[in-house]
C-alpha positions in Angstrom: -21.8 9.6 -22.3 -21.2 5.9 -21.0 -23.8 4.2 -18.9 -22.6 4.4 -15.8 -22.2 1.2 -13.9 -22.6 0.2 -10.0 -19.8 2.2 -8.3 -18.6 2.2 -4.7 -19.2 5.0 -2.4 -18.0 8.3 -3.6 -16.4 9.1 -0.2 -12.9 7.4 -0.6 -10.0 8.7 -2.0 -10.0 6.4 -5.0 -13.2 7.7 -6.2 -12.0 11.5 -5.8 -9.2 10.7 -8.1 -11.5 9.1 -10.4 -13.6 12.2 -10.8 -10.6 14.3 -11.2 -9.1 11.7 -14.1 -12.3 11.3 -16.0 -12.4 15.2 -16.4 -8.9 15.7 -16.8 -9.4 12.9 -19.8 -12.4 14.7 -21.2 -10.9 17.7 -21.7 -7.5 16.4 -23.0 -9.0 13.7 -25.0 -12.4 13.7 -25.0 -14.2 10.4 -26.3 -11.0 8.3 -26.2 -10.2 5.4 -23.5 -9.0 6.8 -20.2 -5.1 6.4 -20.1 -3.4 5.5 -16.4 0.2 4.3 -16.1 2.7 2.6 -14.0 6.2 1.8 -14.6 8.4 -1.0 -12.9 11.7 -1.8 -13.6 12.7 -5.8 -13.4 16.3 -5.1 -12.1 15.9 -7.5 -9.3 12.7 -8.8 -6.9 9.9 -6.0 -7.2 8.9 -5.6 -4.1 5.9 -4.4 -2.3 6.9 -1.0 -1.9 6.8 -1.1 -6.0 3.5 -2.6 -5.5 2.0 0.5 -4.7 3.0 2.0 -7.9 0.5 -0.4 -9.6 -2.2 -0.6 -7.3 -2.9 3.0 -7.1 -3.7 3.5 -10.7 -5.5 0.1 -10.8 -7.9 1.0 -8.0 -8.5 4.4 -9.8 -9.1 2.8 -13.0 -11.1 -0.1 -11.5 -13.3 2.5 -10.3 -13.5 4.4 -13.6 -14.7 1.1 -15.3 -17.1 0.5 -12.7 -18.9 3.6 -14.1 -18.9 2.3 -17.7 -15.7 4.1 -19.0 -13.2 2.2 -21.3 -9.9 2.4 -19.5 -6.1 1.3 -20.5 -3.8 0.9 -17.4 -0.5 1.0 -18.9 2.6 -0.8 -17.2 5.8 0.1 -18.5 8.2 -2.5 -17.6 11.3 -0.5 -17.8 13.4 -3.5 -19.4 15.6 -1.3 -21.6 17.3 0.2 -18.6 20.9 -0.3 -17.5 21.8 -3.0 -15.2 22.6 -1.3 -12.4 24.1 -3.5 -9.4 23.6 -7.1 -8.6 21.0 -7.2 -6.0 21.6 -8.7 -2.4 20.5 -12.6 -1.9 19.9 -12.8 -6.3 23.5 -14.0 -7.8 25.1 -14.9 -4.6 28.6 -14.4 -4.0 29.3 -15.1 -7.8 31.4 -12.0 -8.7 30.9 -12.7 -12.9 27.7 -11.3 -12.4 29.2 -7.5 -12.0 30.8 -7.8 -15.6 27.0 -7.3 -16.9 26.8 -4.1 -15.2 25.6 -1.4 -17.7 24.0 -3.8 -20.0 20.2 -3.8 -21.0 18.6 -5.7 -18.5 17.1 -8.0 -21.3 20.8 -8.6 -22.3 21.6 -9.8 -18.8 21.3 -13.8 -18.4 18.7 -15.1 -15.9 19.8 -16.2 -12.3 21.0 -19.7 -12.5 18.1 -22.2 -12.9 15.4 -19.9 -14.3 13.6 -21.0 -16.9 13.1 -17.4 -18.5 15.6 -15.9 -21.1 17.0 -13.2 -19.5 17.3 -11.0 -16.3 14.3 -9.0 -17.1 11.8 -11.9 -17.9 13.1 -13.6 -14.8 11.7 -10.8 -12.3 8.9 -9.8 -14.6 7.5 -13.4 -14.7 6.8 -13.2 -10.9 5.4 -9.9 -10.9 2.8 -10.6 -13.5 1.5 -13.9 -11.8 1.1 -11.9 -8.8 -0.8 -8.8 -10.2 -2.8 -11.9 -11.8 -4.0 -13.3 -8.4 -4.5 -9.9 -7.4 -6.9 -9.1 -10.2 -5.0 -6.3 -11.9 -5.9 -5.8 -15.4 -3.5 -4.1 -17.7 -1.6 -3.6 -20.9 2.2 -4.5 -20.5 4.6 -2.6 -22.5 8.3 -3.8 -23.1 10.9 -0.6 -23.5 12.9 -3.1 -25.0 10.6 -4.0 -27.5 9.6 -0.4 -28.0 13.1 1.2 -28.6 14.5 -1.4 -30.4 11.6 -2.2 -33.1 11.9 1.7 -33.6 8.7 2.3 -32.2 10.2 6.1 -30.4 12.4 6.8 -33.5 10.4 10.1 -34.2 10.4 10.8 -30.4 14.3 10.4 -30.4 15.2 12.6 -33.1 12.6 15.2 -32.1 14.6 15.0 -28.7 18.1 15.6 -30.5 16.7 18.3 -32.5 15.4 20.0 -29.2 18.3 19.0 -26.8 19.3 22.9 -26.2 15.8 23.1 -24.9 16.0 19.9 -23.1 19.4 21.0 -21.3 18.1 24.4 -20.9 15.4 23.1 -18.6 17.9 20.6 -16.7 20.4 23.2 -16.3 18.0 24.9 -13.9 18.3 22.0 -11.5 22.0 21.1 -11.7 23.6 23.5 -9.9 20.7 24.0 -6.9 21.6 21.6 -3.8 18.7 19.3 -3.1 17.5 19.6 0.8 18.4 17.4 3.0 16.1 14.8 3.5 14.5 14.2 6.9 13.7 10.6 8.4 10.8 10.9 10.3 12.3 7.3 12.2 15.1 5.3 11.9 15.2 2.6 9.3 17.0 -0.6 8.9 19.2 -1.6 6.0 16.7 -3.5 4.5 13.8 -0.7 4.8 16.3 1.6 3.2 16.1 -0.9 0.2 12.4 -1.0 0.5 12.0 2.4 0.1 14.6 2.8 -2.9 13.2 3.3 -6.2 13.5 1.4 -9.3 16.9 3.5 -9.8 16.2 5.3 -12.9 15.6 8.4 -10.6 19.4 8.6 -10.0 20.5 8.2 -13.6 22.6 10.7 -15.4 20.4 12.9 -17.4 22.3 13.1 -20.5 25.9 13.4 -21.7 27.6 17.0 -22.0 30.7 17.4 -23.7 32.9 19.3 -26.2 29.9 18.4 -28.6 27.3 19.6 -26.1 24.4 18.0 -24.8 22.8 14.8 -25.7 19.6 13.4 -24.1 20.5 10.1 -25.9 22.2 7.2 -24.6 23.8 4.3 -27.1 24.5 0.9 -25.7 27.8 0.0 -27.2 28.0 -2.0 -30.6 30.8 -4.2 -29.0 30.4 -4.7 -25.4 26.7 -4.0 -24.9 26.9 -1.6 -22.4 26.1 2.0 -21.8 29.3 3.5 -20.8 29.3 5.9 -23.8 29.4 9.2 -24.9 28.2 10.8 -28.1 30.8 13.0 -29.5 29.2 13.9 -32.8 25.8 14.6 -34.3 24.2 16.0 -37.3 20.7 16.9 -37.0 20.3 17.0 -40.9 21.8 13.6 -41.7 21.2 12.2 -38.3 24.4 10.8 -38.3 25.9 10.1 -34.8 29.4 9.4 -33.6 29.6 7.6 -30.1 32.8 6.1 -28.1 32.6 3.6 -25.4 34.9 4.6 -22.1 35.0 0.8 -21.5 36.2 -1.1 -24.3 37.0 1.9 -26.5 34.8 0.9 -29.4 33.7 4.1 -31.8 31.3 4.3 -34.4 29.3 6.6 -36.6 25.8 5.5 -37.1 22.7 7.3 -38.6 20.1 7.8 -35.7 17.2 7.5 -38.3 18.1 3.7 -38.4 19.8 3.0 -35.1 17.8 1.1 -32.6 20.4 0.1 -29.8 19.8 2.9 -27.2 17.3 4.9 -25.4 16.4 8.5 -24.1 17.8 9.4 -20.9 15.7 8.9 -18.1 14.3 12.4 -17.2 13.7 12.5 -20.8 12.0 9.2 -21.6 9.5 9.5 -19.2 7.7 12.7 -20.2 8.2 11.4 -23.9 6.2 8.5 -22.7 3.7 10.5 -21.5 3.1 12.1 -24.1 3.1 9.3 -26.7 0.7 7.4 -24.7 -1.4 10.4 -23.6 -1.4 9.5 -19.7 -3.7 11.2 -17.7 -2.9 9.7 -14.5 0.3 8.0 -12.9 1.6 8.3 -9.5 5.2 8.6 -8.3 7.4 7.7 -5.3 9.2 9.9 -3.2 12.4 9.2 -4.8 10.8 10.9 -8.3 9.2 13.9 -6.5 11.7 15.6 -4.8 13.3 19.3 -5.8 14.6 18.8 -9.6 14.0 14.8 -9.8 12.1 13.3 -12.7 8.5 14.0 -11.9 9.2 17.8 -11.3 11.6 18.2 -14.4 9.5 15.7 -16.6 6.7 18.4 -16.1 8.7 20.6 -17.8 10.3 18.5 -20.7 6.7 17.0 -21.6 5.7 20.3 -23.3 8.9 19.6 -25.9 7.3 16.6 -27.0 3.7 18.4 -27.2 2.1 16.8 -24.3 1.1 17.6 -20.7 2.0 16.0 -17.7 0.0 13.1 -16.0 -2.1 14.3 -12.8 -1.3 12.3 -10.0 -0.1 11.7 -6.0 3.2 11.6 -4.7 3.0 8.2 -2.9 4.4 6.9 0.4 6.5 4.3 1.8 5.1 0.9 2.2 7.0 -0.8 5.2 7.1 -4.4 6.4 6.4 -5.6 10.0 8.9 -8.6 10.9 11.1 -7.7 7.9 14.5 -7.8 9.5 14.1 -11.5 10.0 13.3 -11.9 6.7 15.5 -10.1 5.1 18.7 -11.4 7.1 17.7 -15.0 6.0 16.9 -14.4 2.2 18.4 -11.0 1.4 16.5 -8.1 -0.3 12.9 -7.0 0.8 9.4 -9.1 0.5 7.8 -9.1 -2.7 4.2 -9.5 -3.7 4.4 -13.1 -4.0 5.7 -13.5 -0.7 3.0 -11.4 0.8 0.5 -13.8 -1.2 2.1 -16.9 0.2 0.6 -15.9 3.7 -2.4 -14.0 3.0 -5.4 -14.0 0.7 -5.3 -11.4 -2.2 -8.2 -9.4 -0.4 -6.3 -8.6 2.4 -3.3 -7.6 0.2 -5.5 -5.2 -1.9 -7.3 -3.8 1.2 -3.8 -2.7 2.6 -3.3 -0.8 -0.6 -7.0 0.5 -0.9 -7.9 1.7 2.7 -4.7 4.6 2.8 -4.4 7.4 0.8 -1.4 7.3 -1.4 0.5 9.6 0.8 -0.3 7.7 3.8 2.4 5.1 4.9 1.4 1.7 6.1 3.2 -1.8 6.8 2.7 -5.2 5.3 2.7 -7.9 8.1 4.8 -11.0 7.9 5.1 -11.3 12.1 2.2 -12.0 14.7 0.4 -8.6 13.6 -1.0 -10.4 10.3 -3.2 -12.2 12.8 -4.4 -8.7 14.0 -4.9 -7.4 10.6 -7.0 -10.4 9.6 -9.1 -10.0 13.1 -9.6 -6.4 12.0 -10.6 -7.6 8.3 -13.2 -10.3 9.5 -14.5 -7.6 11.7 -14.9 -5.4 8.7 -16.4 -8.3 6.7 -19.2 -8.4 9.4 -20.1 -4.7 9.5 -20.3 -4.7 5.9 -22.4 -7.8 6.0 -24.7 -5.9 8.7 -24.7 -2.9 6.8 -22.9 -0.9 9.9 -19.3 -0.4 8.3 -18.6 3.8 7.6 -19.1 4.7 4.1 -15.1 4.8 3.2 -14.5 1.6 4.9 -17.3 -0.4 2.7 -15.9 1.4 -0.1 -12.3 0.0 0.4 -13.7 -3.5 1.6 -15.5 -3.4 -1.7 -12.2 -2.7 -3.8 -10.5 -5.6 -2.1 -13.1 -8.4 -2.6 -13.9 -7.5 -6.3 -13.3 -5.5 -9.2 -15.0 -4.4 -12.3 -14.7 -7.5 -14.0 -16.1 -9.7 -10.7 -15.5 -11.3 -7.3 -11.9 -12.6 -6.5 -11.8 -16.1 -5.4 -12.3 -16.4 -1.6 -12.6 -18.8 0.8 -15.9 -20.3 1.4 -16.0 -20.4 5.2 -13.4 -18.0 6.5 -12.6 -19.1 9.8 -10.2 -16.8 11.9 -6.4 -16.6 10.8 -5.4 -17.0 14.1 -7.4 -20.2 14.8 -6.2 -21.8 11.4 -2.4 -20.6 11.9 -3.0 -22.1 15.6 -4.5 -25.5 14.2 -1.5 -25.7 11.6 1.1 -24.9 14.2 -0.4 -27.9 16.6 -1.0 -30.3 13.9 2.2 -29.8 11.9 0.9 -30.5 8.3 -1.1 -33.6 9.2 -4.4 -32.6 7.5 -6.4 -35.5 9.2 -5.9 -33.7 12.7 -6.6 -30.3 11.6 -9.9 -31.3 9.8 -10.6 -33.1 13.4 -10.0 -30.1 15.3 -11.4 -27.4 12.8 -14.5 -29.5 12.9 -15.0 -29.6 16.4 -15.2 -25.7 16.6 -18.6 -25.5 15.7 -20.6 -28.9 16.6 -23.8 -26.8 15.0 -21.6 -26.8 11.7 -19.1 -29.3 11.3 -16.7 -28.8 9.0 -16.8 -31.7 6.3 -13.3 -30.9 4.4 -10.4 -28.6 4.4 -11.7 -27.3 1.1 -14.1 -25.1 3.0 -11.3 -23.0 4.9 -8.9 -22.6 2.1 -7.2 -21.0 0.7 -7.2 -19.0 4.1 -6.0 -22.3 5.6 -3.0 -23.0 3.6 -2.0 -19.1 4.2 -2.0 -19.5 7.7 -0.1 -22.6 7.4 2.5 -21.1 5.1 3.1 -18.3 7.5 3.2 -20.8 10.6 5.8 -22.6 8.5 8.1 -19.7 7.2 7.6 -17.2 9.2 7.1 -18.2 12.8 10.8 -18.7 14.8 11.2 -22.4 15.8 11.1 -21.3 19.2 7.9 -20.2 19.0 6.4 -23.3 17.8 3.8 -24.9 19.7 5.1 -28.5 21.0 2.6 -30.3 23.0 4.1 -32.4 26.1 4.1 -36.0 25.6 4.1 -36.4 29.5 2.4 -34.7 32.4 4.6 -32.3 34.2 4.2 -34.1 37.6 6.6 -32.0 39.3 4.4 -28.8 38.6 1.3 -30.8 39.5 2.6 -31.8 42.8 3.5 -28.1 43.5 0.1 -26.8 43.2 -1.6 -25.4 46.1 -5.3 -26.1 46.8 -6.6 -23.1 44.5 -4.3 -24.4 41.9 -5.5 -28.0 42.1 -9.3 -26.7 42.1 -8.8 -24.4 38.9 -7.6 -27.4 37.1 -10.7 -29.6 38.7 -13.1 -27.3 37.6 -11.8 -26.9 34.0 -11.6 -30.9 33.7 -15.0 -31.3 35.2 -16.5 -28.3 32.2 -14.6 -30.1 29.3 -16.9 -32.6 28.3 -20.1 -30.0 28.4 -17.9 -27.2 26.7 -16.0 -29.1 24.2 -16.4 -26.3 21.1 -14.6 -23.1 20.4 -17.1 -20.8 22.2 -17.8 -23.2 24.9 -14.1 -23.8 25.9 -13.5 -20.0 25.8 -16.7 -19.7 28.4 -14.9 -22.2 30.4 -11.5 -21.1 30.5 -12.4 -17.4 31.1 -15.1 -18.2 33.2 -13.0 -20.5 36.0 -11.3 -17.8 37.9 -14.7 -16.2 38.1 -16.3 -19.1 39.6 -13.3 -19.2 42.4 -13.7 -15.7 43.1 -17.2 -16.5 44.0 -18.9 -15.0 40.9 -21.0 -16.4 37.7 -19.3 -17.8 34.8 -21.4 -15.4 33.1 -20.6 -12.4 34.9 -19.5 -9.5 32.4 -16.3 -7.6 32.9 -17.8 -4.8 34.2 -19.4 -6.7 36.8 -16.1 -8.0 38.1 -13.3 -6.5 40.1 -9.8 -5.8 38.4 -8.2 -8.3 40.3 -10.1 -11.3 38.5 -8.1 -10.1 35.3 -4.8 -10.9 37.2 -6.3 -14.4 38.3 -7.3 -15.5 34.6 -3.7 -14.4 33.3 -2.2 -16.8 36.3 -4.5 -19.7 35.3 -3.7 -19.3 31.5 -0.1 -19.4 32.3 -0.5 -22.6 34.6 -2.7 -24.4 31.5 0.2 -23.3 29.0 3.2 -24.8 31.3 1.3 -28.0 31.6 0.4 -28.7 28.1 3.2 -27.1 26.3 5.8 -25.9 28.6 5.4 -22.1 28.3 4.4 -19.0 29.5 2.2 -18.6 26.5 1.1 -20.4 23.3 -2.2 -20.6 21.1 -5.3 -19.3 22.3 -6.5 -21.8 25.0 -9.9 -22.8 23.6 -7.7 -23.7 20.0 -5.3 -25.7 22.1 -7.5 -27.5 24.2 -9.1 -28.7 20.7 -6.0 -29.3 18.9 -4.9 -31.4 22.0 -8.0 -33.4 22.2 -10.2 -34.5 25.7 -8.2 -37.6 26.5 -4.8 -36.1 26.1 -5.8 -32.9 28.0 -7.0 -34.8 30.8 -3.9 -37.0 30.9 -1.6 -33.8 30.8 -4.0 -32.2 33.4 -2.9 -34.9 35.9 -6.7 -36.9 35.8 
């Protein structure tokens, strides 16, 4: 038995699956590395829904590694799949891309301007970079390389010899009507695209004609497309004749020497389970409905002498704020998009803290600030030992892998504070450093590097996901009309704030001051707690805050007032408030 390394708490879903996978691996392949798998089709941008296909087995594999076992996490790049359609927002309005439909993804040119040799490599590269940032260790397998080099030749010939058995399994489902899918909530077009799988699940399950059923699809020797039909096959000689319905090309080849084609998806997937000895692989909703790939594969895998992997169905990953994004750029957000506005730890945490069958959302709108607040509270609880075991386990999985800690921000100031500062300073780093160094006079910030990369992520979010009409623009001159219109109570509130500025010039101090002014005006101590105050104090505070926002930025709302005041600076605040 291996030496068991330090692992996380055994109270979360990851640990429970790790227990099952280790036990199953010992039954099936004792003494061998545990094999978990994912499959990704680089047919277009690989989005955050697809990332769950990788993160679910990654987290389980990482837990198994922590316990001292050897693990292989395979990612099969389904780059020998057919090019099904031109993705929105990728190829633009150029209709010529449609002429490549039916070719292998690795035979389609990369989008214009790409440094990569083909379509598949272009979209694969972005995902590989994101997985590296997320700390995901994997063995990548190109299905183009596997098929065209003849690695699967014996499996293909075996499938052709047993095509009658395969056909009998598939026939059980061909006439069954799938139950209607019930939508739990309305989804927009972009969300539907996010929920869509790689497309493999919707492919046909082989060609049936006068010559019988065949689970193999050749790519045409003339046009390279898969609009082909096998018209004859001889088991003894392996001679196969096929015809292309697009260009009319036909030829007879020996399948024992022919490497330009692939098994249809519902046969290809279970063949790989058997070939690789996969113990654990999750599947998306599109693969787990009645008669779909995972269910059918569970029967076909036995034909190849293998067993179906264990693994959960994973639920939909939604996007908060996606509608604005998708309308402007086409398609749905990718892991690279998320990593531009959040640190890898936060993104890992979103996938680790929810069971695979629970849906969740990745935030690109204001919700990202709340998520970061929640994350920072969890970090504090973990630090002082008060976090619940499952929450602590999810935190551990987010911040480190079996290989070590992920790089992190040395001084993680609140994301919403950093976003406000980035918003107000509009790219002026010297101003940003001035403001941030005044947040805590006891421990002034010496360099923006102390708050990176979190500051850079917050700045990117402000610049790319906050609409222009919600950006903060500080007034150049006082609003003299508003100042003149103030009643005695309004003037008094402004005077109380100005009188306390110098003594409260820090984030905590200004927070105490702006909340305290309405308390003092009502005859209470500035230190009075909410329990000691009547409900109308909250109304007074909101009115006071709205007045300050109007005087400083000309709107009802804006960044948190303490941060805004620090950003504007004492002299300018005094000027804008009429001193």
